[in-house]
C-alpha positions as CSV (number, residue, x, y, z in Angstrom):
1,X,-163.4,-72.2,148.2
2,X,-159.7,-70.0,148.8
3,X,-158.1,-70.1,151.4
4,X,-155.9,-68.2,153.5
5,X,-153.8,-67.8,156.5
6,X,-153.7,-64.7,157.9
7,X,-151.0,-64.3,160.7
8,X,-151.2,-60.8,162.5
9,X,-150.6,-60.8,166.8
10,X,-152.8,-58.0,167.3
11,X,-156.2,-58.9,168.0
12,X,-158.0,-55.9,167.0
13,X,-156.7,-56.4,163.6
14,X,-156.9,-59.7,163.1
15,X,-160.6,-60.1,163.9
16,X,-161.2,-57.0,161.1
17,X,-158.9,-58.4,158.3
18,X,-160.5,-62.3,159.3
19,X,-164.5,-61.0,158.7
20,X,-163.0,-58.5,155.7
21,X,-161.6,-61.1,153.8
22,X,-164.6,-63.8,155.0
23,X,-167.0,-61.0,153.3
24,X,-165.3,-61.7,150.0
25,X,-165.9,-65.1,150.4
26,X,-162.6,-66.6,151.4
27,X,-161.8,-69.0,154.3
28,X,-159.3,-67.8,156.5
29,X,-157.2,-69.2,158.7
30,X,-156.1,-66.5,161.6
31,X,-153.0,-67.7,163.7
32,X,-150.9,-64.9,165.6
33,X,-147.6,-67.1,166.2
34,X,-145.2,-68.7,164.9
35,X,-145.8,-72.0,165.6
36,X,-150.2,-71.6,165.2
37,X,-149.4,-70.6,162.4
38,X,-147.5,-73.6,161.0
39,X,-149.1,-76.1,163.2
40,X,-152.1,-75.0,160.0
41,X,-150.2,-74.9,157.1
42,X,-149.1,-78.1,157.4
43,X,-152.5,-78.7,158.3
44,X,-154.4,-77.2,155.7
45,X,-154.4,-76.4,152.0
46,X,-153.6,-73.0,151.9
47,X,-153.6,-70.8,148.9
48,X,-152.2,-67.8,150.2
49,X,-150.1,-66.4,152.9
50,X,-150.3,-63.0,154.8
51,X,-147.5,-62.3,156.6
52,X,-147.0,-59.7,159.8
53,X,-143.1,-59.6,160.7
54,X,-143.4,-58.7,163.9
55,X,-144.3,-62.0,166.6
56,X,-144.2,-63.2,170.0
57,X,-142.3,-66.8,169.2
58,X,-139.7,-65.2,166.2
59,X,-140.7,-63.7,163.0
60,X,-142.6,-63.8,159.4
61,X,-138.8,-63.1,157.8
62,X,-138.3,-67.1,159.1
63,X,-142.2,-68.5,158.6
64,X,-141.9,-67.0,155.4
65,X,-139.1,-69.1,154.2
66,X,-139.8,-72.2,156.1
67,X,-142.7,-71.9,153.3
68,X,-140.6,-70.8,151.2
69,X,-139.0,-74.2,151.3
70,X,-141.8,-76.5,151.0
71,X,-144.0,-74.7,148.8
72,X,-144.3,-71.2,146.0
73,X,-147.4,-70.7,147.5
74,X,-147.8,-66.0,146.9
75,X,-146.8,-64.7,150.5
76,X,-148.0,-61.2,151.5
77,X,-146.3,-59.3,154.4
78,X,-148.4,-57.4,156.0
79,X,-146.1,-54.7,158.8
80,X,-145.5,-51.2,160.2
81,X,-141.7,-52.3,159.6
82,X,-141.0,-50.0,156.1
83,X,-138.1,-49.0,155.5
84,X,-136.5,-50.2,152.1
85,X,-134.0,-53.0,153.7
86,X,-136.9,-54.5,155.5
87,X,-139.1,-54.2,152.4
88,X,-135.6,-55.6,150.1
89,X,-135.4,-57.9,152.9
90,X,-138.7,-59.1,152.5
91,X,-138.6,-59.4,148.9
92,X,-135.3,-61.4,148.6
93,X,-136.4,-63.9,150.7
94,X,-139.5,-65.1,148.9
95,X,-142.5,-62.9,150.1
96,X,-144.4,-62.5,146.3
97,X,-145.9,-58.4,148.1
98,X,-144.5,-56.4,150.6
99,X,-147.5,-54.1,151.7
100,X,-146.8,-51.6,155.0
101,X,-149.6,-50.4,157.4
102,X,-151.3,-48.4,157.7
103,X,-152.7,-49.5,154.9
104,X,-156.6,-49.4,152.4
105,X,-158.7,-52.2,152.3
106,X,-159.5,-52.0,148.8
107,X,-155.5,-52.3,147.9
108,X,-155.5,-54.5,150.5
109,X,-157.4,-56.6,149.1
110,X,-156.4,-55.8,145.7
111,X,-153.3,-57.5,146.4
112,X,-154.3,-60.5,146.9
113,X,-156.7,-61.0,144.2
114,X,-153.5,-59.6,142.1
115,X,-151.4,-62.8,143.6
116,X,-154.1,-65.3,142.9
117,X,-154.6,-64.8,139.7
118,X,-150.3,-64.2,138.9
119,X,-150.4,-68.6,140.7
120,X,-153.1,-69.0,138.2
121,X,-155.0,-69.6,141.9
122,X,-158.7,-69.8,140.1
123,X,-162.4,-68.0,142.8
124,X,-163.9,-71.2,142.8
125,X,-167.3,-68.5,145.0
126,X,-169.5,-69.1,141.4
127,X,-169.7,-73.1,141.6
128,X,-169.1,-74.3,145.1
129,X,-169.9,-72.0,148.3
130,X,-169.8,-72.7,151.4
131,X,-172.0,-71.3,154.4
132,X,-171.5,-73.2,158.1
133,X,-171.7,-76.8,157.2
134,X,-174.0,-76.3,154.4
135,X,-172.3,-76.9,150.6
136,X,-173.6,-75.2,148.2
137,X,-172.3,-76.2,144.2
138,X,-174.3,-73.6,142.3
139,X,-173.3,-76.4,138.6
140,X,-175.3,-78.8,140.2
141,X,-178.0,-77.2,142.1
142,X,-176.7,-79.4,144.7
143,X,-176.3,-78.7,148.9
144,X,-174.9,-80.8,151.0
145,X,-175.0,-80.9,155.2
146,X,-171.5,-82.5,156.9
147,X,-171.3,-84.3,152.9
148,X,-174.9,-85.7,153.4
149,X,-177.4,-84.8,150.4
150,X,-180.0,-82.3,151.3
151,X,-183.3,-82.3,148.9
152,X,-183.5,-78.5,148.0
153,X,-186.3,-78.2,144.9
154,X,-184.1,-75.9,142.4
155,X,-186.3,-72.8,143.6
156,X,-185.1,-73.4,147.2
157,X,-182.0,-73.3,146.1
158,X,-181.8,-70.4,144.8
159,X,-183.9,-68.8,147.0
160,X,-181.1,-69.9,149.5
161,X,-178.3,-68.3,146.6
162,X,-179.4,-65.5,146.7
163,X,-179.6,-64.6,150.6
164,X,-175.8,-65.7,150.7
165,X,-175.2,-63.9,147.6
166,X,-175.8,-60.6,150.1
167,X,-174.1,-61.5,152.4
168,X,-176.1,-61.0,155.5
169,X,-177.4,-57.8,154.0
170,X,-181.8,-58.4,153.9
171,X,-183.7,-58.9,151.0
172,X,-186.9,-57.2,150.1
173,X,-189.9,-59.1,149.6
174,X,-189.8,-57.9,146.0
175,X,-187.1,-58.6,144.8
176,X,-187.3,-62.6,145.9
177,X,-190.4,-62.9,144.7
178,X,-189.8,-60.9,141.3
179,X,-186.8,-64.1,141.2
180,X,-189.5,-66.4,141.7
181,X,-191.5,-64.8,138.5
182,X,-188.0,-65.0,136.3
183,X,-187.6,-68.4,137.0
184,X,-190.8,-69.9,137.4
185,X,-192.9,-67.8,133.9
186,X,-195.4,-66.2,136.1
187,X,-195.6,-63.4,139.4
188,X,-196.7,-66.0,143.0
189,X,-198.6,-64.9,144.9
190,X,-197.1,-63.2,148.2
191,X,-197.2,-65.8,150.7
192,X,-195.3,-68.3,148.2
193,X,-192.2,-67.3,149.4
194,X,-193.2,-68.0,153.3
195,X,-194.5,-71.4,152.4
196,X,-190.7,-72.0,149.8
197,X,-188.6,-70.5,152.8
198,X,-190.6,-72.3,155.8
199,X,-189.4,-75.8,153.9
200,X,-186.2,-74.5,153.5
201,X,-185.5,-74.2,157.1
202,X,-186.7,-77.5,157.9
203,X,-184.6,-79.2,156.0
204,X,-181.2,-77.3,156.0
205,X,-181.9,-77.5,159.9
206,X,-179.5,-75.0,162.7
207,X,-175.2,-74.5,163.0
208,X,-174.0,-74.5,166.1
209,X,-177.5,-73.9,167.3
210,X,-177.9,-70.5,164.6
211,X,-181.0,-70.7,162.1
212,X,-179.3,-69.4,159.1
213,X,-182.3,-68.0,157.7
214,X,-184.0,-64.8,159.3
215,X,-187.3,-63.0,158.5
216,X,-187.2,-59.8,158.7
217,X,-191.5,-59.0,159.3
218,X,-192.2,-57.1,157.1
219,X,-189.1,-56.3,154.8
220,X,-187.8,-59.5,153.2
221,X,-185.6,-62.6,154.2
222,X,-182.1,-62.2,155.2
223,X,-179.0,-65.0,156.1
224,X,-178.1,-65.2,159.5
225,X,-175.5,-62.3,160.3
226,X,-175.3,-64.9,163.3
227,X,-173.9,-67.4,161.0
228,X,-170.7,-65.3,159.6
229,X,-169.8,-64.7,163.5
230,X,-169.5,-68.5,164.5
231,X,-167.7,-68.3,161.5
232,X,-165.2,-65.7,161.8
233,X,-165.0,-67.9,165.9
234,X,-164.6,-71.0,164.6
235,X,-161.4,-70.1,162.2
236,X,-159.7,-68.1,165.7
237,X,-160.1,-70.9,168.1
238,X,-158.1,-73.3,164.3
239,X,-155.1,-70.7,164.8
């Protein structure tokens, strides 16, 4: 999973961008100070940095220089300082891109993808997916919880991935039944889903007291929205 360090002292924006990036499949390490950003950078394997310039205990320029002295990690400035001299200085000291506030989220995400591609940092969401304390290996149809393998059948694995791919949206029963039909060659009975998901829930347990799979009566299932929220809070505590 691609890991992004997000350095932004404005809490509301930091929270919003963390959620946006997580929804795109990135693991985010939010930080609101220069010192917390340095600590995270030294502790984690960061693939891309997004830096504000004005910070309570310093500035993003010096942070950029510290990172660039030891790493060629892609760096994007995201700041309200949009004068030409600020942009030129940021690029001259080693930043790869400079985006001024206010900005559009689509452009923000596009610039991240450009830098990841430019630096040949491969997206791994198609091979490995993470959620809570679970790690899904899509190529090998295996899932682990805290490095302990969980015995999911291939069909159970696919039913989990269908919910995870929906990113918190409800997946209706007909769509899930069609998935089972495509994989097994015969259209299953309606209660088959109930049996499968009941078995899955017993196997994957919970994350911080929250069940991974929610049943939406009369419609379908979803990967619990609370899982995404708990992950965001966990990342906030690591800043």
